[in-house]
VEXDREN-2710 file (C-alpha; in Angstrom, 1 decimal):
% VEXDREN-2710
k/r/px/py/pz
1/UNK/0.0/0.0/0.0
2/UNK/2.8/2.4/0.9
3/UNK/4.4/1.9/-2.5
4/UNK/1.2/2.6/-4.3
5/UNK/0.6/5.8/-2.3
6/UNK/4.1/6.9/-3.1
7/UNK/3.6/6.3/-6.8
8/UNK/0.3/8.2/-6.8
9/UNK/1.9/11.1/-5.0
10/UNK/4.8/11.1/-7.5
11/UNK/2.4/11.1/-10.4
12/UNK/0.2/13.8/-9.0
13/UNK/3.1/16.1/-8.4
14/UNK/4.5/15.6/-11.8
15/UNK/1.3/17.0/-13.2
16/UNK/1.6/20.2/-11.2
17/UNK/4.2/21.9/-13.4
18/UNK/6.4/21.3/-16.4
19/UNK/9.3/22.7/-14.4
20/UNK/8.9/20.2/-11.7
21/UNK/12.2/18.6/-10.5
22/UNK/13.6/15.4/-12.0
23/UNK/12.2/12.6/-9.8
24/UNK/14.1/9.5/-10.5
25/UNK/12.4/6.2/-11.3
26/UNK/14.4/3.8/-9.2
27/UNK/14.0/0.2/-10.3
28/UNK/10.3/0.7/-10.9
29/UNK/9.8/2.5/-7.5
30/UNK/8.8/6.1/-8.0
31/UNK/9.9/8.0/-4.9
32/UNK/7.5/10.6/-3.6
33/UNK/8.7/13.9/-5.0
34/UNK/10.9/16.2/-2.9
35/UNK/8.9/19.0/-1.2
36/UNK/7.9/22.4/-2.4
37/UNK/10.4/24.9/-3.5
38/UNK/10.6/28.6/-4.2
39/UNK/10.5/29.9/-7.7
40/UNK/14.2/30.8/-7.4
41/UNK/15.1/27.1/-7.6
42/UNK/12.2/25.7/-9.6
43/UNK/14.3/24.8/-12.6
44/UNK/16.8/22.6/-10.8
45/UNK/16.8/18.8/-11.1
46/UNK/17.7/16.4/-8.4
47/UNK/21.1/17.0/-6.8
48/UNK/22.7/13.7/-7.8
49/UNK/21.8/14.3/-11.5
50/UNK/24.4/17.0/-11.8
51/UNK/27.5/14.9/-11.1
52/UNK/29.7/14.3/-14.1
53/UNK/29.9/10.5/-14.0
54/UNK/32.5/10.3/-16.7
55/UNK/34.9/12.6/-15.1
56/UNK/34.1/11.5/-11.6
57/UNK/33.0/7.8/-11.8
58/UNK/33.4/7.2/-8.0
59/UNK/32.0/10.5/-6.8
60/UNK/28.8/10.0/-4.7
61/UNK/26.7/12.3/-2.6
62/UNK/25.1/10.5/0.2
63/UNK/22.9/11.6/3.2
64/UNK/22.4/10.4/6.7
65/UNK/19.0/9.1/7.8
66/UNK/17.8/7.1/10.8
67/UNK/16.9/3.6/9.9
68/UNK/13.3/3.8/11.3
69/UNK/12.8/7.1/9.4
70/UNK/14.0/5.5/6.2
71/UNK/11.6/2.5/6.6
72/UNK/8.6/4.8/6.9
73/UNK/9.2/5.7/3.2
74/UNK/7.8/9.2/3.8
75/UNK/9.2/12.6/2.9
76/UNK/12.7/12.2/4.4
77/UNK/13.1/8.9/2.5
78/UNK/11.8/10.5/-0.7
79/UNK/14.3/13.3/-0.4
80/UNK/17.1/10.8/0.1
81/UNK/16.4/8.5/-2.8
82/UNK/15.5/11.3/-5.2
83/UNK/18.5/13.6/-4.6
84/UNK/21.3/11.4/-3.2
85/UNK/23.3/8.5/-4.5
86/UNK/23.0/6.6/-1.2
87/UNK/22.2/6.7/2.5
88/UNK/24.0/6.0/5.7
89/UNK/22.0/5.0/8.8
90/UNK/24.6/6.5/11.1
91/UNK/24.2/5.6/14.8
92/UNK/21.0/3.7/14.1
93/UNK/23.2/1.0/12.5
94/UNK/25.2/0.4/15.7
95/UNK/25.0/-2.8/17.8
96/UNK/23.0/-1.2/20.7
97/UNK/20.0/-1.0/18.3
98/UNK/20.1/-4.7/17.5
99/UNK/21.6/-6.7/20.4
100/UNK/19.7/-7.4/23.7
101/UNK/21.5/-7.8/27.1
102/UNK/21.3/-11.6/26.6
103/UNK/22.8/-11.4/23.1
104/UNK/19.7/-11.9/21.1
105/UNK/19.9/-10.1/17.7
106/UNK/16.9/-8.6/15.9
107/UNK/17.7/-7.3/12.4
108/UNK/14.2/-7.1/11.1
109/UNK/14.3/-3.3/10.6
110/UNK/17.7/-3.5/8.8
111/UNK/16.5/-6.4/6.6
112/UNK/13.4/-4.3/5.7
113/UNK/15.6/-1.4/4.7
114/UNK/18.0/-3.5/2.7
115/UNK/15.2/-5.4/0.9
116/UNK/13.7/-2.1/-0.2
117/UNK/17.0/-0.6/-1.2
118/UNK/17.9/-3.6/-3.2
119/UNK/14.5/-3.5/-5.0
120/UNK/15.1/0.1/-6.1
121/UNK/18.9/-0.2/-6.7
122/UNK/19.8/2.2/-4.0
123/UNK/23.1/2.3/-2.2
124/UNK/23.5/1.9/1.6
125/UNK/26.7/2.6/3.4
126/UNK/27.6/0.5/6.4
127/UNK/28.1/2.5/9.6
128/UNK/30.8/1.2/12.0
129/UNK/31.0/-2.5/12.5
130/UNK/32.6/-1.8/15.8
131/UNK/33.2/1.3/17.9
132/UNK/33.6/2.5/21.5
133/UNK/30.2/4.1/21.8
134/UNK/26.7/2.6/21.2
135/UNK/27.9/-1.0/21.6
136/UNK/25.9/-3.7/23.3
137/UNK/27.4/-2.9/26.7
138/UNK/24.8/-4.9/28.7
139/UNK/25.6/-8.0/26.6
140/UNK/29.3/-7.4/27.1
141/UNK/28.8/-7.1/30.8
142/UNK/26.9/-10.3/31.0
143/UNK/29.5/-12.2/28.9
144/UNK/32.4/-11.0/31.0
145/UNK/30.7/-11.2/34.4
146/UNK/32.4/-13.2/37.2
147/UNK/32.1/-17.0/36.9
148/UNK/30.2/-19.0/39.5
149/UNK/32.4/-21.4/41.4
150/UNK/31.8/-23.9/44.2
151/UNK/32.6/-22.7/47.7
152/UNK/32.3/-24.2/51.2
153/UNK/30.8/-22.4/54.2
154/UNK/33.2/-20.8/56.7
155/UNK/32.5/-21.0/60.5
156/UNK/32.8/-17.5/61.9
157/UNK/31.8/-17.7/65.5
158/UNK/30.0/-19.8/68.1
159/UNK/28.5/-18.4/71.4
160/UNK/27.5/-20.8/74.2
161/UNK/25.7/-18.9/76.8
162/UNK/25.2/-22.0/78.9
163/UNK/28.8/-21.7/80.2
164/UNK/28.9/-17.9/80.7
165/UNK/28.8/-16.2/84.0
166/UNK/28.2/-12.6/82.8
167/UNK/27.0/-10.8/79.7
168/UNK/29.7/-8.3/78.5
169/UNK/28.3/-7.6/75.1
170/UNK/26.5/-4.7/73.5
171/UNK/22.9/-3.7/74.0
172/UNK/21.3/-0.5/72.8
173/UNK/18.5/-0.8/75.3
174/UNK/17.7/-2.9/78.5
175/UNK/20.9/-4.8/78.8
176/UNK/20.5/-8.6/79.1
177/UNK/21.9/-10.7/82.0
178/UNK/23.0/-14.3/82.4
179/UNK/20.5/-16.5/84.3
180/UNK/22.2/-19.4/85.9
181/UNK/20.9/-22.9/85.9
182/UNK/18.0/-21.8/83.8
183/UNK/16.6/-25.3/83.3
184/UNK/19.1/-27.6/84.9
185/UNK/20.9/-27.8/81.6
186/UNK/23.1/-24.7/82.0
187/UNK/22.9/-21.0/82.0
188/UNK/21.1/-18.8/79.4
189/UNK/21.1/-15.3/78.2
190/UNK/18.0/-13.5/79.6
191/UNK/16.7/-10.7/77.4
192/UNK/14.2/-8.4/79.1
193/UNK/11.2/-7.0/77.3
194/UNK/11.9/-4.2/74.8
195/UNK/15.6/-4.9/74.7
196/UNK/18.0/-4.4/71.8
197/UNK/21.0/-6.7/72.4
198/UNK/23.7/-8.0/70.1
199/UNK/23.4/-11.7/70.7
200/UNK/26.6/-12.3/68.8
201/UNK/29.3/-9.8/67.8
202/UNK/33.0/-9.1/67.2
203/UNK/33.8/-11.3/64.2
204/UNK/35.4/-10.1/60.9
205/UNK/32.9/-9.4/58.1
206/UNK/33.1/-10.4/54.5
207/UNK/31.2/-7.7/52.6
208/UNK/30.7/-10.1/49.7
209/UNK/29.6/-13.0/51.8
210/UNK/26.2/-14.6/52.5
211/UNK/25.6/-15.2/56.2
212/UNK/23.6/-17.8/58.1
213/UNK/23.0/-17.2/61.8
214/UNK/21.2/-19.7/63.9
215/UNK/20.2/-19.4/67.6
216/UNK/18.2/-21.3/70.1
217/UNK/15.5/-19.3/71.8
218/UNK/12.6/-19.7/74.2
219/UNK/10.1/-17.2/75.4
220/UNK/8.1/-16.6/78.6
221/UNK/5.5/-14.1/79.5
222/UNK/7.5/-12.7/82.4
223/UNK/10.3/-13.4/84.8
224/UNK/8.3/-16.0/86.6
225/UNK/8.5/-18.1/83.4
226/UNK/4.8/-18.3/82.8
227/UNK/4.3/-19.6/79.3
228/UNK/3.8/-17.2/76.5
229/UNK/0.3/-16.3/75.4
230/UNK/0.5/-16.6/71.6
231/UNK/3.4/-15.8/69.3
232/UNK/6.0/-13.1/69.6
233/UNK/7.5/-11.6/66.5
234/UNK/11.0/-10.2/66.7
235/UNK/13.2/-8.4/64.1
236/UNK/16.9/-8.7/63.4
237/UNK/19.7/-6.4/62.2
238/UNK/22.8/-8.0/60.8
239/UNK/26.0/-6.0/60.4
240/UNK/24.2/-2.6/60.0
241/UNK/21.6/-4.1/57.6
242/UNK/18.0/-4.4/58.8
243/UNK/16.7/-7.8/57.6
244/UNK/13.7/-6.7/55.6
245/UNK/11.1/-7.7/53.0
246/UNK/11.3/-4.5/50.9
247/UNK/10.0/-1.0/51.2
248/UNK/6.6/0.6/51.8
249/UNK/5.1/3.3/49.7
250/UNK/7.0/6.0/51.5
251/UNK/10.3/4.2/50.9
252/UNK/10.7/3.0/54.5
253/UNK/12.1/-0.5/55.0
254/UNK/9.7/-3.2/56.1
255/UNK/11.3/-5.4/58.8
256/UNK/11.0/-9.1/58.4
257/UNK/9.4/-10.9/61.4
258/UNK/11.0/-13.9/63.0
259/UNK/8.4/-15.7/65.1
260/UNK/9.0/-17.1/68.6
261/UNK/6.3/-19.6/69.5
262/UNK/5.2/-20.9/72.9
263/UNK/6.3/-24.3/74.1
264/UNK/10.0/-25.1/74.5
265/UNK/13.2/-24.3/72.8
266/UNK/13.3/-23.6/69.1
267/UNK/15.9/-22.7/66.5
268/UNK/15.6/-19.6/64.4
269/UNK/17.7/-19.3/61.2
270/UNK/18.6/-15.8/59.9
271/UNK/20.1/-15.5/56.3
272/UNK/21.3/-12.2/55.1
273/UNK/24.1/-10.1/53.8
274/UNK/26.0/-7.3/55.6
275/UNK/25.7/-3.6/54.8
276/UNK/28.4/-2.5/52.4
277/UNK/29.6/-0.1/55.0
278/UNK/29.8/-2.5/57.9
279/UNK/33.0/-2.7/59.9
280/UNK/32.4/-5.9/61.9
281/UNK/29.8/-8.6/62.2
282/UNK/27.0/-8.7/64.7
283/UNK/23.3/-9.8/65.1
284/UNK/21.0/-7.5/67.1
285/UNK/17.4/-8.6/67.9
286/UNK/14.5/-6.4/69.0
287/UNK/10.7/-6.3/69.2
288/UNK/10.0/-8.6/72.1
289/UNK/7.5/-6.1/73.6
290/UNK/5.5/-8.7/75.5
291/UNK/8.0/-11.5/76.1
292/UNK/11.2/-12.2/78.0
293/UNK/13.5/-14.2/75.7
294/UNK/16.1/-16.7/76.7
295/UNK/19.0/-17.6/74.3
296/UNK/21.4/-20.5/74.8
297/UNK/23.5/-21.0/71.6
298/UNK/24.4/-18.8/68.6
299/UNK/26.3/-20.0/65.5
300/UNK/27.5/-17.8/62.6
301/UNK/28.8/-19.0/59.3
302/UNK/29.0/-17.6/55.8
303/UNK/29.6/-18.6/52.2
304/UNK/32.1/-16.4/50.5
305/UNK/31.2/-14.8/47.2
306/UNK/30.9/-17.8/44.9
307/UNK/32.1/-16.0/41.9
308/UNK/35.6/-15.2/40.6
309/UNK/36.6/-12.7/38.0
310/UNK/37.3/-14.0/34.5
311/UNK/41.0/-14.1/33.6
312/UNK/42.3/-11.8/30.8
313/UNK/42.5/-14.9/28.5
314/UNK/38.9/-15.9/29.3
315/UNK/37.7/-12.4/28.6
316/UNK/39.6/-12.3/25.4
317/UNK/38.0/-15.5/24.2
318/UNK/34.6/-14.2/25.2
319/UNK/35.1/-11.0/23.3
320/UNK/36.3/-12.9/20.3
321/UNK/33.1/-14.9/20.5
322/UNK/31.0/-11.7/20.7
323/UNK/32.7/-10.3/17.7
324/UNK/32.1/-13.4/15.6
325/UNK/28.5/-13.6/16.7
326/UNK/27.9/-9.9/16.0
327/UNK/29.5/-10.0/12.5
328/UNK/27.7/-13.2/11.6
329/UNK/24.3/-11.7/12.5
330/UNK/25.0/-8.5/10.8
331/UNK/26.3/-10.0/7.6
332/UNK/23.5/-12.6/7.5
333/UNK/21.0/-9.7/7.5
334/UNK/23.1/-7.9/4.9
335/UNK/23.4/-10.8/2.5
336/UNK/26.2/-9.1/0.6
337/UNK/24.1/-6.0/-0.2
338/UNK/26.1/-3.4/1.7
339/UNK/29.6/-3.4/0.2
340/UNK/31.3/-0.6/2.0
341/UNK/31.6/-0.3/5.7
342/UNK/33.3/1.7/8.4
343/UNK/35.4/-1.0/10.0
344/UNK/36.1/0.9/13.3
345/UNK/35.0/4.3/14.4
346/UNK/36.7/7.1/16.3
347/UNK/39.3/4.9/18.0
348/UNK/41.9/7.6/18.7
349/UNK/42.4/8.9/22.2
350/UNK/42.0/12.7/22.4
351/UNK/45.1/13.4/24.4
352/UNK/47.1/10.4/25.6
353/UNK/50.1/9.5/23.5
354/UNK/52.1/6.3/23.1
355/UNK/55.3/6.6/25.1
356/UNK/58.2/7.1/22.8
357/UNK/56.3/6.6/19.6
358/UNK/56.4/9.2/16.8
359/UNK/55.2/9.1/13.3
360/UNK/55.8/11.8/10.7
361/UNK/57.3/13.9/13.4
362/UNK/54.2/13.7/15.6
363/UNK/53.7/12.0/19.0
364/UNK/51.3/9.2/18.2
365/UNK/48.0/9.2/20.0
366/UNK/47.1/6.1/21.8
367/UNK/43.7/4.4/21.2
368/UNK/40.9/4.8/23.6
369/UNK/40.8/2.4/26.6
370/UNK/38.3/1.9/29.4
371/UNK/38.2/0.6/32.9
372/UNK/34.4/0.4/33.3
373/UNK/33.3/-0.8/29.8
374/UNK/34.4/-3.4/27.3
375/UNK/36.4/-1.8/24.5
376/UNK/37.3/-4.3/21.8
377/UNK/40.8/-3.0/21.5
378/UNK/41.5/-3.9/25.2
379/UNK/40.9/-7.6/24.6
380/UNK/41.5/-8.7/21.0
381/UNK/45.1/-9.7/21.7
382/UNK/47.0/-12.7/20.6
383/UNK/50.4/-13.9/21.7
384/UNK/52.8/-10.9/22.1
385/UNK/50.4/-8.7/20.1
386/UNK/48.2/-6.2/22.0
387/UNK/44.5/-5.7/21.4
388/UNK/45.4/-2.2/20.1
389/UNK/47.7/-3.6/17.5
390/UNK/45.3/-6.2/16.3
391/UNK/42.1/-4.2/16.6
392/UNK/41.1/-3.4/13.0
393/UNK/43.0/-6.5/11.8
394/UNK/40.9/-8.8/13.9
395/UNK/37.6/-7.0/13.0
396/UNK/38.3/-7.0/9.3
397/UNK/39.2/-10.7/9.2
398/UNK/36.0/-11.7/11.1
399/UNK/33.8/-9.3/9.2
400/UNK/35.1/-10.3/5.8
401/UNK/34.7/-14.0/6.6
402/UNK/31.1/-13.4/7.6
403/UNK/30.5/-11.2/4.5
404/UNK/31.6/-14.1/2.3
405/UNK/29.8/-16.7/4.3
406/UNK/26.5/-14.9/3.7
407/UNK/26.7/-14.4/0.0
408/UNK/29.0/-11.4/-0.3
409/UNK/31.6/-11.0/-3.1
410/UNK/34.9/-10.3/-1.2
411/UNK/36.3/-8.5/-4.3
412/UNK/33.6/-5.8/-3.9
413/UNK/34.0/-5.3/-0.2
414/UNK/35.6/-2.1/1.0
415/UNK/36.6/-1.2/4.6
416/UNK/37.1/2.3/5.9
417/UNK/38.5/3.7/9.1
418/UNK/36.3/6.4/10.5
419/UNK/37.9/9.2/12.5
420/UNK/37.2/12.8/13.5
421/UNK/39.4/15.9/13.9
422/UNK/41.8/14.9/11.1
423/UNK/42.4/18.5/10.3
424/UNK/44.8/18.4/13.2
425/UNK/48.1/17.1/12.0
426/UNK/48.7/14.9/15.1
427/UNK/45.4/13.1/14.7
428/UNK/45.9/12.4/11.0
429/UNK/49.5/11.2/11.5
430/UNK/48.4/9.1/14.4
431/UNK/45.6/7.6/12.3
432/UNK/48.1/6.8/9.6
433/UNK/50.4/5.1/12.1
434/UNK/47.6/2.9/13.3
435/UNK/46.4/2.1/9.8
436/UNK/50.0/1.0/9.0
437/UNK/50.1/-1.1/12.2
438/UNK/46.8/-2.8/11.5
439/UNK/47.7/-3.5/7.9
440/UNK/51.0/-5.0/9.0
441/UNK/48.9/-7.4/11.1
442/UNK/46.6/-8.4/8.3
443/UNK/43.9/-5.8/8.2
444/UNK/42.1/-4.9/5.0
445/UNK/41.8/-1.1/5.0
446/UNK/40.7/0.4/1.7
447/UNK/39.9/4.0/2.8
448/UNK/39.6/6.7/5.4
449/UNK/36.2/8.2/6.3
450/UNK/36.9/11.6/7.8
451/UNK/34.2/13.1/10.0
452/UNK/34.1/16.8/9.2
453/UNK/33.5/19.6/11.6
454/UNK/33.2/22.7/9.5
455/UNK/32.2/26.3/10.3
456/UNK/31.8/29.3/8.1
457/UNK/32.8/32.6/9.7
458/UNK/31.9/36.2/8.7
459/UNK/35.3/37.2/10.0
460/UNK/37.5/37.2/6.9
461/UNK/40.7/36.2/8.7
462/UNK/39.0/33.3/10.5
463/UNK/37.3/32.1/7.3
464/UNK/40.5/32.2/5.3
465/UNK/42.0/30.0/8.0
466/UNK/39.0/27.7/7.9
467/UNK/39.3/27.2/4.1
468/UNK/43.1/26.8/4.2
469/UNK/42.6/24.0/6.8
470/UNK/40.1/22.2/4.6
471/UNK/42.3/22.4/1.6
472/UNK/45.3/21.2/3.5
473/UNK/43.3/18.3/4.9
474/UNK/42.2/17.2/1.5
475/UNK/45.7/17.3/0.2
476/UNK/47.0/15.2/3.1
477/UNK/44.2/12.7/2.7
478/UNK/44.9/12.4/-1.0
479/UNK/48.5/11.7/-0.3
480/UNK/47.6/8.6/1.7
481/UNK/46.6/6.8/-1.5
482/UNK/43.5/5.5/0.2
483/UNK/39.9/5.9/-0.8
484/UNK/38.6/9.1/0.8
485/UNK/35.1/9.5/2.1
486/UNK/34.0/12.5/4.1
487/UNK/31.0/12.3/6.4
488/UNK/29.0/14.7/8.6
489/UNK/29.2/17.2/5.8
490/UNK/27.3/20.0/7.7
491/UNK/28.6/23.5/7.9
492/UNK/27.7/25.8/10.8
493/UNK/27.5/29.6/10.5
494/UNK/29.2/32.0/12.9
495/UNK/28.9/35.8/12.7
496/UNK/32.0/38.0/12.9
497/UNK/32.0/37.8/16.7
498/UNK/31.9/34.0/16.6
499/UNK/28.3/33.6/17.7
500/UNK/26.3/30.8/16.0
501/UNK/23.5/31.9/13.7
502/UNK/20.5/29.6/13.8
503/UNK/18.3/28.6/10.9
504/UNK/15.5/30.8/12.1
505/UNK/17.8/33.9/12.2
506/UNK/19.9/33.5/9.1
507/UNK/19.3/36.1/6.4
508/UNK/19.2/35.5/2.7
509/UNK/22.6/37.0/2.2
510/UNK/24.1/34.9/5.0
511/UNK/22.5/31.8/3.6
512/UNK/24.1/32.5/0.2
513/UNK/27.5/33.0/1.8
514/UNK/27.1/29.7/3.5
515/UNK/25.9/28.0/0.3
516/UNK/29.0/29.4/-1.6
517/UNK/31.3/27.8/1.0
518/UNK/29.5/24.5/0.7
519/UNK/30.2/24.7/-3.0
520/UNK/33.9/25.5/-2.5
521/UNK/34.3/22.5/-0.2
522/UNK/32.7/20.2/-2.7
523/UNK/34.8/21.5/-5.5
524/UNK/38.0/21.3/-3.4
525/UNK/37.2/17.6/-2.7
526/UNK/36.6/16.9/-6.4
527/UNK/39.8/18.6/-7.5
528/UNK/42.2/17.7/-4.7
529/UNK/41.1/14.1/-4.2
530/UNK/42.0/12.1/-7.4
531/UNK/38.9/10.6/-9.1
532/UNK/40.2/7.1/-8.4
533/UNK/40.3/7.8/-4.7
534/UNK/36.9/9.5/-4.4
535/UNK/34.4/7.6/-2.2
536/UNK/32.1/10.6/-1.8
537/UNK/30.6/13.0/0.7
538/UNK/27.9/12.2/3.1
539/UNK/25.5/15.0/4.2
540/UNK/24.8/14.9/7.9
541/UNK/21.4/16.6/7.7
542/UNK/19.4/17.2/4.6
543/UNK/17.2/19.9/6.1
544/UNK/17.3/22.5/8.8
545/UNK/15.9/21.5/12.2
546/UNK/12.1/22.0/12.1
547/UNK/12.2/24.2/15.2
548/UNK/14.6/26.6/13.4
549/UNK/16.7/26.8/16.5
550/UNK/19.4/24.6/15.1
551/UNK/22.2/25.2/12.7
552/UNK/21.3/26.2/9.1
553/UNK/22.8/23.0/7.7
554/UNK/20.1/21.9/5.2
555/UNK/19.6/22.0/1.5
556/UNK/16.0/22.4/2.5
557/UNK/14.4/24.7/5.1
558/UNK/11.1/23.9/6.7
559/UNK/8.4/26.5/6.1
560/UNK/5.9/27.5/8.8
561/UNK/3.3/25.1/7.3
562/UNK/5.7/22.2/7.5
563/UNK/6.7/22.1/3.9
564/UNK/10.3/21.6/2.9
565/UNK/11.6/24.5/0.8
566/UNK/14.8/24.4/-1.3
567/UNK/17.3/27.0/-0.3
568/UNK/20.5/28.4/-1.7
569/UNK/22.5/25.5/-0.5
570/UNK/20.5/23.2/-2.8
571/UNK/21.5/25.3/-5.7
572/UNK/25.1/25.4/-4.5
573/UNK/25.3/21.6/-4.4
574/UNK/24.0/21.3/-7.9
575/UNK/26.4/23.8/-9.4
576/UNK/29.4/22.5/-7.5
577/UNK/28.7/18.9/-8.6
578/UNK/28.3/20.1/-12.2
579/UNK/31.7/21.9/-11.9
580/UNK/30.4/25.5/-12.1
END
């Protein structure tokens, strides 16, 4: 039904005007036309139609779109397939969107998108196979959790009040005494009504242990040892932790009751864990408001934590397993259709360098590492090789094998390393060092995907520096000999004082200046990156934010009525791709 609706919309809009834009017929699927436009840009065709394919056979102009948005096949989707050569699903392609905390993988949405894209002959770029962010952290945590082992209980303390002459312990209220020859079988600890004594204390505490305290108790109505009238409920606190059944609506702990019944001695078993702030072990009882209690014996034992941390080798094997499972699931869903992927994403540390390692005269930045999360590069080690050295090499081998296993042609497969901040010479040199290291360890790395962070400035000096930086970056990237793809191709606008100008505030003149800069960047890429190395540009956002409060990054702006309206940037893209 959705396809039929789209075809009808396409047909109806084509009837509106002879000057309507060129809406592509993609494999029999007519995309819904791109939105309304002002008369200034009425004569323009779709953006991608302006690229000179003979001169620039590898040049593509892609856009980013969330996977769920793409699958709706509404206006955003229509703009993408009509005007761009391909789409990247960005962060919505990452493992955290597909993998549950138990490792179950659901690729239904991805398969839907790829089935549709295949049917219309539309290109999809593969966002990072692995990264540091947006990974399946819950799954990793469960995979690398401590292993359960068998443990034996440890005896901590025994108290025999039958042999004691005096109670020297702690009581917060109504201190107990020793009653001699209580029942011709020895002495007993006598606990008066409304008392709060520690019936056992002074033993070391294992904060990770699980404790069992048993004590023999008998209750009487009063000192004359008249039998109890009914049950008496008492409460216990073990090592600063009230033994409870949960919390009430106000958040207050609900104490658990331990019942002393009439008629002779009985054994009460208490099982609990200490407070994490406890300094030593004890058991305090309270609540005997109507009964005098007698206690004869107390025994304390605990089971140590029955888990041990996994060894580094065990975690390494586990993470290798996780990588294989993730790549297998991803490539099964892909079925050879996505042929270009970011292999790893933003691996470089922002500040920390490798001690004593330089490359091209720069101190080499280390990779990112973590102490509270699982980062692939911390575990994918083998022999004397560190996980950092083998990071991309291991991922490429596993991903390539899975790609071939599930119908992919390995000769068509391209892997890119995605990184940001490459306009800084240290970061680019560091990336080149790591690419060299990974390739020496067997990685397939075909290209670099540089994530751009561009700004146009009304200040002439600042803008000259901005443009010089971009041109230098392109020249350095071209010199690597790798395929060069540039993503996040959004340009912000700053006034002469450095204040950001939002989409709802930008003037026509400012928009044109911004558009001209977009065009210069596109042409710089097409002239400075050899045609054989061009892997294209990927627009971060096709349109300005609907609220207008965001940056004016779109080729389209949204009108007050919700329509998308072409702006000067649309025209700039068309002219630049055409070579004007």
